[in-house]
A tleap script that builds the chain and sets N, CA, C and O, in Angstrom:
source leaprc.protein.ff14SB
mol = sequence {
  NMET THR GLU THR THR GLU ASN VAL VAL VAL
  THR ILE PRO ASP LYS THR SER PHE THR PHE
  HIE GLU ALA THR THR SER PRO SER GLU GLY
  GLU GLU PHE VAL VAL SER HIE PHE ARG GLU
  LEU THR VAL LYS ILE THR GLY SER SER THR
  SER ARG GLU VAL LYS PHE TYR ALA VAL ASP
  GLU ASN GLY GLU LYS THR ALA LEU SER GLY
  THR ASN LYS THR ASP PHE GLN LEU ALA SER
  SER THR LEU ASN THR ASN GLU TYR TRP ASP
  PHE ASP ILE ALA GLY LEU PHE LYS VAL MET
  PHE GLU VAL SER ALA VAL ASN GLY ASP VAL
  SER VAL LYS GLY ASN ALA VAL CSER
}
set mol.1.N position { 114.029 91.901 38.179 }
set mol.1.CA position { 114.366 92.119 36.785 }
set mol.1.C position { 115.651 92.947 36.746 }
set mol.1.O position { 115.830 93.863 37.549 }
set mol.2.N position { 116.532 92.625 35.820 }
set mol.2.CA position { 117.768 93.384 35.669 }
set mol.2.C position { 117.875 93.929 34.267 }
set mol.2.O position { 117.259 93.424 33.328 }
set mol.3.N position { 118.661 94.960 34.149 }
set mol.3.CA position { 118.886 95.609 32.867 }
set mol.3.C position { 120.378 95.881 32.759 }
set mol.3.O position { 120.991 96.358 33.714 }
set mol.4.N position { 120.969 95.583 31.609 }
set mol.4.CA position { 122.398 95.776 31.434 }
set mol.4.C position { 122.650 96.983 30.545 }
set mol.4.O position { 122.084 97.095 29.458 }
set mol.5.N position { 123.516 97.897 31.023 }
set mol.5.CA position { 123.906 99.068 30.264 }
set mol.5.C position { 125.415 99.178 30.333 }
set mol.5.O position { 125.981 99.399 31.404 }
set mol.6.N position { 126.072 99.024 29.184 }
set mol.6.CA position { 127.527 99.138 29.100 }
set mol.6.C position { 128.233 98.320 30.180 }
set mol.6.O position { 129.059 98.839 30.931 }
set mol.7.N position { 127.892 97.026 30.242 }
set mol.7.CA position { 128.503 96.090 31.182 }
set mol.7.C position { 128.247 96.433 32.645 }
set mol.7.O position { 128.969 95.950 33.517 }
set mol.8.N position { 127.251 97.244 32.935 }
set mol.8.CA position { 126.852 97.550 34.309 }
set mol.8.C position { 125.464 96.959 34.512 }
set mol.8.O position { 124.547 97.239 33.739 }
set mol.9.N position { 125.311 96.157 35.533 }
set mol.9.CA position { 124.020 95.544 35.817 }
set mol.9.C position { 123.288 96.432 36.810 }
set mol.9.O position { 123.798 96.743 37.886 }
set mol.10.N position { 122.076 96.835 36.426 }
set mol.10.CA position { 121.232 97.675 37.266 }
set mol.10.C position { 120.018 96.847 37.673 }
set mol.10.O position { 119.333 96.290 36.815 }
set mol.11.N position { 119.749 96.761 38.967 }
set mol.11.CA position { 118.592 96.029 39.435 }
set mol.11.C position { 117.395 96.975 39.511 }
set mol.11.O position { 117.457 98.024 40.151 }
set mol.12.N position { 116.318 96.591 38.856 }
set mol.12.CA position { 115.094 97.384 38.857 }
set mol.12.C position { 114.141 96.737 39.854 }
set mol.12.O position { 113.814 95.559 39.708 }
set mol.13.N position { 113.685 97.485 40.872 }
set mol.13.CA position { 112.796 96.883 41.873 }
set mol.13.C position { 111.515 96.342 41.258 }
set mol.13.O position { 110.922 96.942 40.362 }
set mol.14.N position { 111.117 95.201 41.766 }
set mol.14.CA position { 109.857 94.587 41.370 }
set mol.14.C position { 108.747 95.242 42.188 }
set mol.14.O position { 108.965 95.585 43.350 }
set mol.15.N position { 107.572 95.419 41.607 }
set mol.15.CA position { 106.452 96.081 42.283 }
set mol.15.C position { 105.177 95.286 42.017 }
set mol.15.O position { 104.979 94.757 40.923 }
set mol.16.N position { 104.309 95.210 43.038 }
set mol.16.CA position { 103.014 94.562 42.857 }
set mol.16.C position { 101.965 95.295 43.678 }
set mol.16.O position { 102.268 95.867 44.725 }
set mol.17.N position { 100.730 95.273 43.196 }
set mol.17.CA position { 99.599 95.867 43.906 }
set mol.17.C position { 98.773 94.746 44.529 }
set mol.17.O position { 98.730 93.630 44.013 }
set mol.18.N position { 98.115 95.061 45.651 }
set mol.18.CA position { 97.345 94.052 46.359 }
set mol.18.C position { 96.162 94.719 47.049 }
set mol.18.O position { 96.299 95.811 47.599 }
set mol.19.N position { 95.001 94.068 47.022 }
set mol.19.CA position { 93.813 94.584 47.706 }
set mol.19.C position { 93.537 93.733 48.939 }
set mol.19.O position { 93.277 92.535 48.828 }
set mol.20.N position { 93.595 94.356 50.114 }
set mol.20.CA position { 93.304 93.685 51.372 }
set mol.20.C position { 91.798 93.706 51.643 }
set mol.20.O position { 91.229 92.705 52.079 }
set mol.21.N position { 91.158 94.848 51.384 }
set mol.21.CA position { 89.709 95.020 51.538 }
set mol.21.C position { 89.221 95.922 50.411 }
set mol.21.O position { 89.868 96.913 50.071 }
set mol.22.N position { 88.076 95.571 49.837 }
set mol.22.CA position { 87.458 96.399 48.803 }
set mol.22.C position { 86.062 96.774 49.261 }
set mol.22.O position { 85.147 95.954 49.196 }
set mol.23.N position { 85.888 98.000 49.721 }
set mol.23.CA position { 84.594 98.537 50.160 }
set mol.23.C position { 83.885 97.603 51.139 }
set mol.23.O position { 82.687 97.352 51.011 }
set mol.24.N position { 84.631 97.091 52.116 }
set mol.24.CA position { 84.024 96.207 53.109 }
set mol.24.C position { 83.133 97.013 54.053 }
set mol.24.O position { 83.465 98.136 54.433 }
set mol.25.N position { 82.009 96.426 54.420 }
set mol.25.CA position { 81.035 97.118 55.268 }
set mol.25.C position { 80.848 96.428 56.621 }
set mol.25.O position { 80.005 96.841 57.417 }
set mol.26.N position { 81.632 95.379 56.882 }
set mol.26.CA position { 81.550 94.677 58.162 }
set mol.26.C position { 82.954 94.259 58.604 }
set mol.26.O position { 83.854 94.137 57.773 }
set mol.27.N position { 83.144 94.039 59.904 }
set mol.27.CA position { 84.455 93.621 60.387 }
set mol.27.C position { 84.935 92.362 59.660 }
set mol.27.O position { 84.167 91.429 59.426 }
set mol.28.N position { 86.224 92.361 59.309 }
set mol.28.CA position { 86.789 91.252 58.540 }
set mol.28.C position { 88.302 91.299 58.613 }
set mol.28.O position { 88.892 92.376 58.701 }
set mol.29.N position { 88.939 90.116 58.576 }
set mol.29.CA position { 90.401 90.068 58.511 }
set mol.29.C position { 90.894 90.420 57.116 }
set mol.29.O position { 92.027 90.879 56.971 }
set mol.30.N position { 90.096 90.224 56.106 }
set mol.30.CA position { 90.491 90.552 54.745 }
set mol.30.C position { 91.481 89.555 54.182 }
set mol.30.O position { 91.676 88.472 54.735 }
set mol.31.N position { 92.100 89.927 53.086 }
set mol.31.CA position { 93.063 89.071 52.397 }
set mol.31.C position { 94.446 89.220 53.022 }
set mol.31.O position { 94.816 90.303 53.474 }
set mol.32.N position { 95.207 88.125 53.045 }
set mol.32.CA position { 96.588 88.143 53.531 }
set mol.32.C position { 97.538 88.252 52.347 }
set mol.32.O position { 97.348 87.589 51.327 }
set mol.33.N position { 98.558 89.087 52.485 }
set mol.33.CA position { 99.568 89.261 51.442 }
set mol.33.C position { 100.793 88.438 51.804 }
set mol.33.O position { 101.371 88.629 52.874 }
set mol.34.N position { 101.201 87.518 50.922 }
set mol.34.CA position { 102.412 86.732 51.123 }
set mol.34.C position { 103.597 87.605 50.719 }
set mol.34.O position { 103.712 88.022 49.566 }
set mol.35.N position { 104.478 87.875 51.688 }
set mol.35.CA position { 105.554 88.845 51.495 }
set mol.35.C position { 106.559 88.411 50.440 }
set mol.35.O position { 106.958 89.229 49.612 }
set mol.36.N position { 106.983 87.147 50.442 }
set mol.36.CA position { 107.960 86.641 49.481 }
set mol.36.C position { 109.234 87.495 49.503 }
set mol.36.O position { 109.843 87.662 50.560 }
set mol.37.N position { 109.638 88.032 48.359 }
set mol.37.CA position { 110.882 88.800 48.246 }
set mol.37.C position { 110.677 90.310 48.438 }
set mol.37.O position { 111.631 91.081 48.338 }
set mol.38.N position { 109.452 90.726 48.710 }
set mol.38.CA position { 109.182 92.157 48.835 }
set mol.38.C position { 109.717 92.701 50.156 }
set mol.38.O position { 109.771 91.983 51.154 }
set mol.39.N position { 110.109 93.966 50.156 }
set mol.39.CA position { 110.757 94.569 51.318 }
set mol.39.C position { 109.980 95.725 51.932 }
set mol.39.O position { 110.067 95.962 53.137 }
set mol.40.N position { 109.228 96.440 51.119 }
set mol.40.CA position { 108.493 97.609 51.606 }
set mol.40.C position { 107.064 97.573 51.081 }
set mol.40.O position { 106.803 97.111 49.970 }
set mol.41.N position { 106.142 98.073 51.908 }
set mol.41.CA position { 104.733 98.086 51.553 }
set mol.41.C position { 104.149 99.448 51.908 }
set mol.41.O position { 104.316 99.930 53.029 }
set mol.42.N position { 103.464 100.063 50.949 }
set mol.42.CA position { 102.720 101.297 51.201 }
set mol.42.C position { 101.246 100.968 51.038 }
set mol.42.O position { 100.830 100.415 50.019 }
set mol.43.N position { 100.452 101.316 52.060 }
set mol.43.CA position { 99.031 100.990 52.085 }
set mol.43.C position { 98.223 102.278 52.108 }
set mol.43.O position { 98.576 103.231 52.802 }
set mol.44.N position { 97.130 102.302 51.341 }
set mol.44.CA position { 96.201 103.427 51.376 }
set mol.44.C position { 94.872 102.937 51.929 }
set mol.44.O position { 94.325 101.930 51.480 }
set mol.45.N position { 94.363 103.675 52.917 }
set mol.45.CA position { 93.075 103.370 53.525 }
set mol.45.C position { 92.087 104.437 53.076 }
set mol.45.O position { 92.305 105.626 53.310 }
set mol.46.N position { 90.996 104.015 52.429 }
set mol.46.CA position { 90.005 104.947 51.899 }
set mol.46.C position { 88.604 104.447 52.236 }
set mol.46.O position { 88.440 103.372 52.811 }
set mol.47.N position { 87.616 105.222 51.878 }
set mol.47.CA position { 86.235 104.792 52.027 }
set mol.47.C position { 85.344 105.903 52.523 }
set mol.47.O position { 85.806 106.986 52.882 }
set mol.48.N position { 84.046 105.612 52.535 }
set mol.48.CA position { 83.057 106.606 52.948 }
set mol.48.C position { 82.568 106.367 54.368 }
set mol.48.O position { 81.580 106.970 54.788 }
set mol.49.N position { 83.237 105.505 55.108 }
set mol.49.CA position { 82.792 105.189 56.463 }
set mol.49.C position { 82.896 106.411 57.369 }
set mol.49.O position { 83.807 107.228 57.237 }
set mol.50.N position { 81.945 106.515 58.290 }
set mol.50.CA position { 81.954 107.614 59.267 }
set mol.50.C position { 82.826 107.255 60.462 }
set mol.50.O position { 83.279 108.138 61.190 }
set mol.51.N position { 83.062 105.968 60.664 }
set mol.51.CA position { 84.006 105.498 61.684 }
set mol.51.C position { 84.533 104.137 61.255 }
set mol.51.O position { 83.860 103.387 60.548 }
set mol.52.N position { 85.753 103.833 61.698 }
set mol.52.CA position { 86.364 102.566 61.352 }
set mol.52.C position { 87.588 102.373 62.229 }
set mol.52.O position { 88.138 103.336 62.763 }
set mol.53.N position { 88.021 101.099 62.380 }
set mol.53.CA position { 89.316 100.793 62.991 }
set mol.53.C position { 89.976 99.729 62.140 }
set mol.53.O position { 89.387 98.683 61.865 }
set mol.54.N position { 91.208 100.002 61.723 }
set mol.54.CA position { 91.992 99.057 60.945 }
set mol.54.C position { 93.235 98.728 61.768 }
set mol.54.O position { 93.977 99.621 62.179 }
set mol.55.N position { 93.450 97.431 62.003 }
set mol.55.CA position { 94.602 96.960 62.774 }
set mol.55.C position { 95.596 96.309 61.823 }
set mol.55.O position { 95.205 95.613 60.885 }
set mol.56.N position { 96.891 96.540 62.070 }
set mol.56.CA position { 97.957 96.054 61.200 }
set mol.56.C position { 98.623 94.838 61.853 }
set mol.56.O position { 98.965 94.877 63.035 }
set mol.57.N position { 98.809 93.750 61.074 }
set mol.57.CA position { 99.399 92.532 61.619 }
set mol.57.C position { 100.412 91.894 60.672 }
set mol.57.O position { 100.285 91.959 59.449 }
set mol.58.N position { 101.434 91.268 61.290 }
set mol.58.CA position { 102.279 90.304 60.605 }
set mol.58.C position { 101.705 88.936 60.959 }
set mol.58.O position { 101.224 88.737 62.074 }
set mol.59.N position { 101.751 87.996 60.023 }
set mol.59.CA position { 101.224 86.650 60.246 }
set mol.59.C position { 102.352 85.661 59.973 }
set mol.59.O position { 102.973 85.696 58.911 }
set mol.60.N position { 102.617 84.767 60.951 }
set mol.60.CA position { 103.707 83.809 60.757 }
set mol.60.C position { 103.217 82.548 60.048 }
set mol.60.O position { 102.045 82.443 59.686 }
set mol.61.N position { 104.126 81.596 59.856 }
set mol.61.CA position { 103.829 80.365 59.123 }
set mol.61.C position { 102.743 79.525 59.791 }
set mol.61.O position { 102.111 78.698 59.133 }
set mol.62.N position { 102.518 79.729 61.101 }
set mol.62.CA position { 101.492 78.980 61.835 }
set mol.62.C position { 100.161 79.723 61.897 }
set mol.62.O position { 99.217 79.245 62.527 }
set mol.63.N position { 100.075 80.884 61.254 }
set mol.63.CA position { 98.854 81.672 61.253 }
set mol.63.C position { 98.696 82.582 62.459 }
set mol.63.O position { 97.643 83.192 62.643 }
set mol.64.N position { 99.740 82.681 63.287 }
set mol.64.CA position { 99.677 83.545 64.465 }
set mol.64.C position { 99.899 84.997 64.072 }
set mol.64.O position { 100.853 85.325 63.366 }
set mol.65.N position { 98.996 85.872 64.545 }
set mol.65.CA position { 99.071 87.300 64.239 }
set mol.65.C position { 99.875 88.025 65.310 }
set mol.65.O position { 99.742 87.743 66.501 }
set mol.66.N position { 100.719 88.974 64.865 }
set mol.66.CA position { 101.475 89.841 65.758 }
set mol.66.C position { 101.294 91.265 65.269 }
set mol.66.O position { 101.372 91.531 64.070 }
set mol.67.N position { 101.050 92.186 66.202 }
set mol.67.CA position { 100.872 93.592 65.804 }
set mol.67.C position { 102.077 94.071 65.008 }
set mol.67.O position { 103.220 93.751 65.334 }
set mol.68.N position { 101.807 94.839 63.965 }
set mol.68.CA position { 102.839 95.369 63.074 }
set mol.68.C position { 102.729 96.888 63.064 }
set mol.68.O position { 101.662 97.434 62.779 }
set mol.69.N position { 103.816 97.566 63.370 }
set mol.69.CA position { 103.807 99.032 63.357 }
set mol.69.C position { 104.141 99.549 61.970 }
set mol.69.O position { 104.991 99.008 61.263 }
set mol.70.N position { 103.445 100.611 61.610 }
set mol.70.CA position { 103.704 101.296 60.354 }
set mol.70.C position { 103.893 102.770 60.620 }
set mol.70.O position { 103.631 103.252 61.722 }
set mol.71.N position { 104.346 103.482 59.609 }
set mol.71.CA position { 104.566 104.919 59.715 }
set mol.71.C position { 103.527 105.640 58.877 }
set mol.71.O position { 103.408 105.402 57.675 }
set mol.72.N position { 102.774 106.523 59.522 }
set mol.72.CA position { 101.792 107.344 58.823 }
set mol.72.C position { 102.560 108.358 57.975 }
set mol.72.O position { 103.389 109.101 58.500 }
set mol.73.N position { 102.290 108.393 56.663 }
set mol.73.CA position { 103.043 109.275 55.770 }
set mol.73.C position { 102.679 110.747 55.931 }
set mol.73.O position { 103.378 111.608 55.396 }
set mol.74.N position { 101.601 111.060 56.656 }
set mol.74.CA position { 101.203 112.453 56.867 }
set mol.74.C position { 101.975 113.095 58.011 }
set mol.74.O position { 102.533 114.183 57.864 }
set mol.75.N position { 102.002 112.411 59.154 }
set mol.75.CA position { 102.635 113.004 60.337 }
set mol.75.C position { 103.819 112.197 60.871 }
set mol.75.O position { 104.395 112.555 61.899 }
set mol.76.N position { 104.189 111.113 60.187 }
set mol.76.CA position { 105.341 110.273 60.524 }
set mol.76.C position { 105.234 109.627 61.898 }
set mol.76.O position { 106.250 109.285 62.503 }
set mol.77.N position { 103.999 109.454 62.401 }
set mol.77.CA position { 103.782 108.777 63.671 }
set mol.77.C position { 103.749 107.263 63.436 }
set mol.77.O position { 103.252 106.794 62.413 }
set mol.78.N position { 104.288 106.506 64.405 }
set mol.78.CA position { 104.236 105.047 64.367 }
set mol.78.C position { 102.967 104.575 65.056 }
set mol.78.O position { 102.559 105.137 66.072 }
set mol.79.N position { 102.338 103.536 64.498 }
set mol.79.CA position { 101.147 102.961 65.122 }
set mol.79.C position { 100.919 101.560 64.559 }
set mol.79.O position { 101.426 101.220 63.490 }
set mol.80.N position { 100.147 100.749 65.292 }
set mol.80.CA position { 99.780 99.414 64.822 }
set mol.80.C position { 98.287 99.339 64.486 }
set mol.80.O position { 97.744 98.253 64.282 }
set mol.81.N position { 97.626 100.510 64.432 }
set mol.81.CA position { 96.227 100.582 64.009 }
set mol.81.C position { 95.894 102.043 63.709 }
set mol.81.O position { 96.656 102.953 64.032 }
set mol.82.N position { 94.734 102.239 63.082 }
set mol.82.CA position { 94.272 103.600 62.811 }
set mol.82.C position { 92.748 103.651 62.877 }
set mol.82.O position { 92.058 102.669 62.606 }
set mol.83.N position { 92.260 104.808 63.239 }
set mol.83.CA position { 90.824 105.075 63.251 }
set mol.83.C position { 90.431 106.000 62.101 }
set mol.83.O position { 89.258 106.339 61.945 }
set mol.84.N position { 91.415 106.405 61.297 }
set mol.84.CA position { 91.211 107.411 60.258 }
set mol.84.C position { 91.066 106.779 58.880 }
set mol.84.O position { 91.233 105.571 58.711 }
set mol.85.N position { 90.755 107.616 57.907 }
set mol.85.CA position { 90.657 107.190 56.513 }
set mol.85.C position { 91.383 108.215 55.649 }
set mol.85.O position { 91.800 109.265 56.136 }
set mol.86.N position { 91.530 107.903 54.370 }
set mol.86.CA position { 92.285 108.744 53.435 }
set mol.86.C position { 93.700 108.985 53.951 }
set mol.86.O position { 94.172 110.118 54.039 }
set mol.87.N position { 94.359 107.873 54.290 }
set mol.87.CA position { 95.727 107.903 54.803 }
set mol.87.C position { 96.606 106.939 54.022 }
set mol.87.O position { 96.130 105.953 53.459 }
set mol.88.N position { 97.901 107.246 54.001 }
set mol.88.CA position { 98.919 106.338 53.493 }
set mol.88.C position { 99.789 105.900 54.659 }
set mol.88.O position { 100.131 106.706 55.525 }
set mol.89.N position { 100.151 104.609 54.679 }
set mol.89.CA position { 101.008 104.042 55.709 }
set mol.89.C position { 102.143 103.274 55.044 }
set mol.89.O position { 101.930 102.587 54.045 }
set mol.90.N position { 103.358 103.391 55.600 }
set mol.90.CA position { 104.528 102.650 55.122 }
set mol.90.C position { 104.895 101.559 56.122 }
set mol.90.O position { 104.847 101.768 57.334 }
set mol.91.N position { 105.268 100.378 55.589 }
set mol.91.CA position { 105.656 99.243 56.421 }
set mol.91.C position { 106.935 98.619 55.888 }
set mol.91.O position { 107.097 98.456 54.678 }
set mol.92.N position { 107.845 98.270 56.796 }
set mol.92.CA position { 109.026 97.481 56.470 }
set mol.92.C position { 108.602 96.030 56.631 }
set mol.92.O position { 108.369 95.580 57.752 }
set mol.93.N position { 108.498 95.286 55.528 }
set mol.93.CA position { 107.989 93.920 55.589 }
set mol.93.C position { 109.064 92.878 55.286 }
set mol.93.O position { 108.761 91.687 55.216 }
set mol.94.N position { 110.313 93.306 55.105 }
set mol.94.CA position { 111.398 92.368 54.799 }
set mol.94.C position { 111.484 91.316 55.901 }
set mol.94.O position { 111.507 91.648 57.086 }
set mol.95.N position { 111.531 90.061 55.507 }
set mol.95.CA position { 111.680 88.963 56.453 }
set mol.95.C position { 110.383 88.438 57.046 }
set mol.95.O position { 110.405 87.433 57.756 }
set mol.96.N position { 109.250 89.086 56.779 }
set mol.96.CA position { 107.969 88.605 57.289 }
set mol.96.C position { 107.398 87.550 56.341 }
set mol.96.O position { 107.781 87.489 55.173 }
set mol.97.N position { 106.489 86.727 56.841 }
set mol.97.CA position { 105.846 85.699 56.019 }
set mol.97.C position { 104.629 86.273 55.293 }
set mol.97.O position { 104.537 86.208 54.067 }
set mol.98.N position { 103.688 86.843 56.074 }
set mol.98.CA position { 102.498 87.469 55.508 }
set mol.98.C position { 102.164 88.720 56.308 }
set mol.98.O position { 102.608 88.876 57.446 }
set mol.99.N position { 101.373 89.616 55.703 }
set mol.99.CA position { 100.817 90.763 56.420 }
set mol.99.C position { 99.325 90.824 56.123 }
set mol.99.O position { 98.857 90.375 55.077 }
set mol.100.N position { 98.588 91.398 57.084 }
set mol.100.CA position { 97.148 91.562 56.905 }
set mol.100.C position { 96.702 92.827 57.615 }
set mol.100.O position { 97.372 93.311 58.527 }
set mol.101.N position { 95.571 93.352 57.191 }
set mol.101.CA position { 95.015 94.578 57.757 }
set mol.101.C position { 93.564 94.273 58.126 }
set mol.101.O position { 92.686 94.219 57.265 }
set mol.102.N position { 93.334 94.077 59.411 }
set mol.102.CA position { 92.020 93.676 59.903 }
set mol.102.C position { 91.126 94.888 60.132 }
set mol.102.O position { 91.498 95.817 60.848 }
set mol.103.N position { 89.952 94.870 59.522 }
set mol.103.CA position { 88.940 95.889 59.813 }
set mol.103.C position { 88.174 95.352 61.015 }
set mol.103.O position { 87.372 94.428 60.883 }
set mol.104.N position { 88.426 95.936 62.197 }
set mol.104.CA position { 87.799 95.417 63.418 }
set mol.104.C position { 86.473 96.106 63.712 }
set mol.104.O position { 85.660 95.582 64.472 }
set mol.105.N position { 86.247 97.273 63.118 }
set mol.105.CA position { 84.975 97.986 63.264 }
set mol.105.C position { 84.814 98.918 62.073 }
set mol.105.O position { 85.787 99.507 61.601 }
set mol.106.N position { 83.579 99.049 61.586 }
set mol.106.CA position { 83.336 99.969 60.471 }
set mol.106.C position { 81.864 100.364 60.448 }
set mol.106.O position { 80.980 99.536 60.666 }
set mol.107.N position { 81.619 101.640 60.181 }
set mol.107.CA position { 80.264 102.161 59.988 }
set mol.107.C position { 80.275 102.835 58.618 }
set mol.107.O position { 80.657 103.999 58.499 }
set mol.108.N position { 79.858 102.108 57.592 }
set mol.108.CA position { 79.974 102.557 56.209 }
set mol.108.C position { 80.837 101.563 55.469 }
set mol.108.O position { 80.725 100.359 55.697 }
set mol.109.N position { 81.698 102.043 54.584 }
set mol.109.CA position { 82.615 101.122 53.888 }
set mol.109.C position { 84.046 101.635 53.966 }
set mol.109.O position { 84.292 102.835 54.088 }
set mol.110.N position { 84.980 100.697 53.894 }
set mol.110.CA position { 86.398 101.030 53.934 }
set mol.110.C position { 87.145 100.088 52.981 }
set mol.110.O position { 86.820 98.905 52.880 }
set mol.111.N position { 88.146 100.632 52.289 }
set mol.111.CA position { 89.009 99.860 51.404 }
set mol.111.C position { 90.449 100.010 51.880 }
set mol.111.O position { 90.866 101.076 52.333 }
set mol.112.N position { 91.196 98.919 51.766 }
set mol.112.CA position { 92.613 98.925 52.128 }
set mol.112.C position { 93.358 98.280 50.964 }
set mol.112.O position { 93.158 97.104 50.660 }
set mol.113.N position { 94.219 99.062 50.319 }
set mol.113.CA position { 94.981 98.581 49.153 }
set mol.113.C position { 96.437 98.939 49.336 }
set mol.113.O position { 96.762 99.953 49.954 }
set mol.114.N position { 97.331 98.093 48.790 }
set mol.114.CA position { 98.745 98.334 48.981 }
set mol.114.C position { 99.570 98.113 47.742 }
set mol.114.O position { 99.145 97.456 46.792 }
set mol.115.N position { 100.782 98.687 47.772 }
set mol.115.CA position { 101.799 98.469 46.749 }
set mol.115.C position { 103.073 98.013 47.458 }
set mol.115.O position { 103.577 98.692 48.353 }
set mol.116.N position { 103.580 96.864 47.048 }
set mol.116.CA position { 104.808 96.322 47.632 }
set mol.116.C position { 105.932 96.412 46.608 }
set mol.116.O position { 105.719 96.215 45.411 }
set mol.117.N position { 107.141 96.716 47.102 }
set mol.117.CA position { 108.318 96.780 46.227 }
set mol.117.C position { 109.438 95.955 46.842 }
set mol.117.O position { 109.541 95.807 48.060 }
set mol.118.N position { 110.271 95.423 45.955 }
set mol.118.CA position { 111.392 94.596 46.416 }
set mol.118.C position { 112.627 95.458 46.651 }
set mol.118.O position { 113.674 94.943 47.041 }
savepdb mol mol.pdb
quit
C-alpha cells in the first residue's frame, strides 16, 4: 500500500498474522506459511507445556524441508530449533517459498503464531 504526501510516495509495509499451531498437544508439522512478498517474520512460541521442541524450516516448491535459523529476541542467539516457551524469534524470509514450525515433541500444549511484514 502506498500513500502520497506532497508529491512524495511513501511505501507502508504490509503486515499479516498467521497461526502455525494453536494449543497443539501432539507432534505435528502444523500449517505452512506461503512467504509471497513478505520479508521478515516474528514468531511467538507460547503454551502451558512442561517440555516441547519446535524446529524451524524453510519449505521449497517440491515440499523439501531445510533447517531455517532464526534469532532469539531475548539473547540474540541463532538457532534452528528451541526447547523453550514464551519466546519471540525473528526470521529473514525474503526469497523463501514457505516456512513452517514443526512441533517434534510436546508434553502439554504449545502455540506458535507469527507476524510477517513486507
